[in-house]
C-alpha positions as CSV (number, residue, x, y, z in Angstrom):
1,X,-142.0,45.3,-45.0
2,X,-141.9,48.8,-43.0
3,X,-139.7,48.8,-39.8
4,X,-139.7,51.5,-36.5
5,X,-136.1,51.7,-35.8
6,X,-136.7,53.3,-32.2
7,X,-133.4,55.0,-30.2
8,X,-134.3,55.3,-27.0
9,X,-134.2,58.2,-24.8
10,X,-131.0,58.7,-22.3
11,X,-129.4,60.9,-19.8
12,X,-128.4,63.4,-22.5
13,X,-131.6,63.8,-24.8
14,X,-134.0,64.4,-21.9
15,X,-131.8,67.3,-20.8
16,X,-131.9,68.1,-24.6
17,X,-128.1,68.2,-25.2
18,X,-127.2,68.8,-29.1
19,X,-125.6,66.6,-30.9
20,X,-122.1,67.7,-32.1
21,X,-121.4,68.3,-35.7
22,X,-119.3,65.0,-35.7
23,X,-122.5,63.1,-34.6
24,X,-124.4,65.0,-37.1
25,X,-121.9,64.1,-39.9
26,X,-122.4,60.5,-38.9
27,X,-126.0,60.3,-38.4
28,X,-125.8,61.7,-42.1
29,X,-123.7,59.2,-43.6
30,X,-125.9,56.3,-42.0
31,X,-128.8,57.6,-42.9
32,X,-127.5,58.3,-46.8
33,X,-126.3,55.1,-46.9
34,X,-129.4,53.7,-46.1
35,X,-131.1,55.4,-49.1
36,X,-128.6,54.8,-51.5
37,X,-129.9,51.2,-50.8
38,X,-133.4,52.1,-50.7
39,X,-134.2,51.0,-47.3
40,X,-134.4,55.0,-45.6
41,X,-137.8,56.5,-46.0
42,X,-138.0,59.1,-43.2
43,X,-136.5,59.7,-39.6
44,X,-136.3,62.6,-37.0
45,X,-135.1,63.1,-33.3
46,X,-137.7,64.3,-30.8
47,X,-137.1,67.2,-27.8
48,X,-136.8,65.6,-24.7
49,X,-140.6,64.4,-22.3
50,X,-140.1,67.7,-20.5
51,X,-141.5,69.6,-23.5
52,X,-143.9,66.5,-24.1
53,X,-147.6,65.8,-23.4
54,X,-149.6,62.7,-22.5
55,X,-153.0,62.2,-23.0
56,X,-154.7,59.6,-20.7
57,X,-158.6,58.7,-21.7
58,X,-160.1,57.5,-17.7
59,X,-163.7,56.6,-18.1
60,X,-163.9,58.3,-21.4
61,X,-162.6,61.4,-20.2
62,X,-159.0,63.0,-21.9
63,X,-156.6,64.2,-19.3
64,X,-153.4,65.7,-20.3
65,X,-150.5,65.8,-18.2
66,X,-147.1,67.5,-19.1
67,X,-143.8,66.0,-19.0
68,X,-140.9,65.1,-18.1
69,X,-141.8,61.5,-17.7
70,X,-139.5,58.1,-16.7
71,X,-136.4,58.2,-18.6
72,X,-137.4,54.3,-19.8
73,X,-140.4,55.1,-21.0
74,X,-139.6,57.7,-23.9
75,X,-138.0,58.1,-27.2
76,X,-135.2,60.3,-28.6
77,X,-135.6,59.3,-32.3
78,X,-136.9,57.1,-35.0
79,X,-136.0,56.3,-38.2
80,X,-138.5,53.9,-40.9
81,X,-137.3,51.0,-42.9
82,X,-138.5,49.8,-45.9
83,X,-136.6,45.8,-46.1
84,X,-137.6,42.5,-47.2
85,X,-137.5,41.0,-44.0
86,X,-136.6,41.3,-40.0
87,X,-133.2,40.2,-40.7
88,X,-132.3,42.8,-42.8
89,X,-133.8,45.3,-40.2
90,X,-131.7,43.9,-38.0
91,X,-128.7,44.4,-39.9
92,X,-129.1,48.4,-40.9
93,X,-129.9,48.6,-36.7
94,X,-126.4,47.0,-36.2
95,X,-124.5,49.6,-38.1
96,X,-125.8,52.3,-36.0
97,X,-123.1,55.1,-35.4
98,X,-121.0,53.9,-32.2
99,X,-120.4,57.5,-31.7
100,X,-123.7,58.4,-30.5
101,X,-124.2,58.0,-26.7
102,X,-119.7,57.0,-27.1
103,X,-121.1,53.7,-28.2
104,X,-123.8,53.4,-24.8
105,X,-127.5,53.3,-27.2
106,X,-130.5,51.6,-26.5
107,X,-132.7,50.7,-29.8
108,X,-135.4,48.8,-30.7
109,X,-137.2,47.7,-33.8
110,X,-140.9,47.4,-34.1
111,X,-142.4,46.4,-37.3
112,X,-145.6,48.3,-39.0
113,X,-148.9,46.5,-39.2
114,X,-149.7,45.9,-42.8
115,X,-153.5,46.1,-44.4
116,X,-152.5,42.4,-45.1
117,X,-152.5,41.5,-41.5
118,X,-155.8,42.2,-40.7
119,X,-159.2,40.2,-41.5
120,X,-161.3,41.4,-44.8
121,X,-164.1,43.3,-43.8
122,X,-166.2,46.7,-44.3
123,X,-163.5,48.4,-41.8
124,X,-160.4,47.2,-43.1
125,X,-162.2,48.3,-46.9
126,X,-162.2,51.9,-45.6
127,X,-158.8,51.9,-44.4
128,X,-157.6,50.5,-47.4
129,X,-159.8,53.2,-49.1
130,X,-157.9,55.9,-47.1
131,X,-154.4,54.6,-48.1
132,X,-155.1,54.3,-52.1
133,X,-156.4,58.1,-51.2
134,X,-153.5,59.1,-49.5
135,X,-151.1,57.7,-51.6
136,X,-153.0,59.4,-54.7
137,X,-152.1,63.0,-52.8
138,X,-148.8,64.9,-54.3
139,X,-145.9,66.0,-51.3
140,X,-146.6,69.4,-52.9
141,X,-148.9,71.5,-55.1
142,X,-147.8,74.7,-56.4
143,X,-147.9,77.3,-59.0
144,X,-145.5,78.0,-62.1
145,X,-145.6,81.1,-63.7
146,X,-144.2,81.6,-67.2
147,X,-142.8,85.3,-67.9
148,X,-141.2,87.1,-70.6
149,X,-137.3,87.6,-69.5
150,X,-137.9,89.4,-66.0
151,X,-138.8,86.7,-64.2
152,X,-136.0,87.2,-61.7
153,X,-137.4,90.6,-61.2
154,X,-140.4,89.6,-60.6
155,X,-139.9,87.0,-57.9
156,X,-137.5,89.7,-56.2
157,X,-140.5,91.8,-56.1
158,X,-143.0,88.8,-55.1
159,X,-140.1,88.4,-52.5
160,X,-140.0,91.4,-50.7
161,X,-144.2,92.2,-51.1
162,X,-145.2,89.0,-49.8
163,X,-142.0,88.4,-47.2
164,X,-141.1,85.3,-49.3
165,X,-137.7,83.4,-49.5
166,X,-136.4,83.1,-52.4
167,X,-134.1,79.0,-52.6
168,X,-133.8,78.8,-56.4
169,X,-132.7,81.2,-59.5
170,X,-131.0,78.7,-62.0
171,X,-130.3,80.5,-65.4
172,X,-130.3,78.3,-68.3
173,X,-126.7,78.5,-69.1
174,X,-126.3,77.0,-65.4
175,X,-128.3,74.1,-66.8
176,X,-126.7,70.8,-68.1
177,X,-128.9,71.6,-71.2
178,X,-127.1,75.0,-72.2
179,X,-126.5,73.9,-75.3
180,X,-129.7,73.4,-76.5
181,X,-130.8,77.2,-76.1
182,X,-129.2,80.2,-77.9
183,X,-126.4,82.5,-75.8
184,X,-128.4,84.9,-75.7
185,X,-131.4,83.4,-73.5
186,X,-128.0,81.8,-70.9
187,X,-129.1,84.6,-68.3
188,X,-132.7,83.9,-68.7
189,X,-134.2,82.6,-65.6
190,X,-134.6,78.4,-66.3
191,X,-136.1,78.2,-62.6
192,X,-136.7,80.4,-59.9
193,X,-138.6,78.5,-56.1
194,X,-140.0,80.8,-53.8
195,X,-141.5,79.6,-50.2
196,X,-143.9,82.2,-48.5
197,X,-144.6,80.0,-45.5
198,X,-146.1,76.8,-45.8
199,X,-146.7,77.5,-49.9
200,X,-144.8,77.3,-53.0
201,X,-144.1,79.6,-55.7
202,X,-142.1,78.4,-59.0
203,X,-141.6,80.1,-62.2
204,X,-139.2,80.9,-65.4
205,X,-138.5,82.8,-68.5
206,X,-140.1,81.3,-71.2
207,X,-136.8,80.6,-74.1
208,X,-137.3,77.9,-76.9
209,X,-139.7,75.1,-75.7
210,X,-140.0,75.7,-72.0
211,X,-141.1,72.4,-71.2
212,X,-144.4,73.9,-72.8
213,X,-145.2,76.4,-70.6
214,X,-147.1,79.2,-72.2
215,X,-145.7,83.1,-71.8
216,X,-147.6,85.0,-68.7
217,X,-149.6,82.1,-67.7
218,X,-150.0,79.8,-65.0
219,X,-149.3,76.0,-64.9
220,X,-150.2,73.7,-61.5
221,X,-147.4,71.8,-60.7
222,X,-147.1,68.3,-58.2
223,X,-144.5,66.6,-56.4
224,X,-144.4,63.0,-56.1
225,X,-141.9,60.8,-54.5
226,X,-142.7,57.9,-55.9
227,X,-142.4,58.2,-59.8
228,X,-145.1,55.4,-60.8
229,X,-147.1,56.7,-59.0
230,X,-146.5,59.9,-60.5
231,X,-146.3,58.4,-63.8
232,X,-149.8,57.3,-63.3
233,X,-151.6,60.6,-62.1
234,X,-149.6,62.1,-65.5
235,X,-151.6,59.7,-67.7
236,X,-154.9,59.8,-66.5
237,X,-154.6,63.4,-65.9
238,X,-153.5,63.3,-69.8
239,X,-156.6,61.6,-70.9
240,X,-158.7,63.7,-73.4
241,X,-156.1,66.1,-73.3
242,X,-152.9,67.0,-75.1
243,X,-149.1,66.3,-73.7
244,X,-146.2,69.0,-74.1
245,X,-143.6,67.2,-72.9
246,X,-144.1,63.4,-72.3
247,X,-143.1,62.1,-69.0
248,X,-139.8,61.0,-69.0
249,X,-136.2,61.3,-66.7
250,X,-134.2,64.2,-67.0
251,X,-131.1,65.7,-64.8
252,X,-133.3,67.6,-62.1
253,X,-136.0,64.4,-61.6
254,X,-136.3,61.0,-61.9
255,X,-140.0,61.8,-64.0
256,X,-140.8,65.1,-65.2
257,X,-144.1,65.8,-67.8
258,X,-146.0,68.6,-68.6
259,X,-149.7,68.4,-69.8
260,X,-152.7,70.2,-70.9
261,X,-156.1,68.5,-69.3
262,X,-159.4,67.8,-71.1
263,X,-160.8,71.4,-69.3
264,X,-158.0,73.8,-71.1
265,X,-155.6,73.8,-67.3
266,X,-152.2,73.3,-67.3
267,X,-150.1,69.7,-65.2
268,X,-146.3,69.9,-64.4
269,X,-145.3,66.9,-62.6
270,X,-141.9,65.8,-61.0
271,X,-141.3,62.8,-59.5
272,X,-137.9,62.0,-57.7
273,X,-136.3,65.3,-57.9
274,X,-132.2,64.7,-57.4
275,X,-130.0,67.1,-56.0
276,X,-129.4,70.6,-58.2
277,X,-127.8,73.9,-57.9
278,X,-129.6,76.3,-56.5
């Protein structure tokens, strides 16, 4: 079951006082502990209510009111927890960093409704279908480009031309698989990643097998946080096609695989990405 752990607003949060580095570290440690336990799904802080709005409907007509609002009516942030019981959620809430608010904060736990809580019917079926559709969608969809030794040059050119930010430029020699590639290819790029606004372009120099990618070709890259769902999508795309790299765990992901579908389109799936050098 899912719970929202709500951090109520106080005078400091409503004044927009930003947390200290020590507080940010304490919160990071708390979230990392929950993440290692498989409990933490997401969490965010909210700006003061003075920057917020309320939309009230009166006889069907929306009326917009800008904040600030009464302090006891607003939230300062939240975390989403996946737990087995309310008691487990309470235990995690009790471990909230005592540094926050000098040990004086108000938290609230609220359970999310699950589809199983509602009576069967046509309306529930629509929500079930929406959830099934949502679960199939990847976290990101990008293009992966293959190069003949000039990936670094190409991405530098793209970044300058398109106003992008190069987020990763990893050579084969810097990967745990360096011994599997000829020494002369160690300076080639195994993985490059550039963000252009909300869009992502990835690529690499083709050395050895290179995960089955074609030189000068392009591949659609999908990312899933749920490895099980990623494997199901991989298997569905592979039906009637060919698999270049079977879906399996790698040093950078819990699940990775490449394939060409029945229509000749190349696909790459990354699931459960782990920390990697940039």
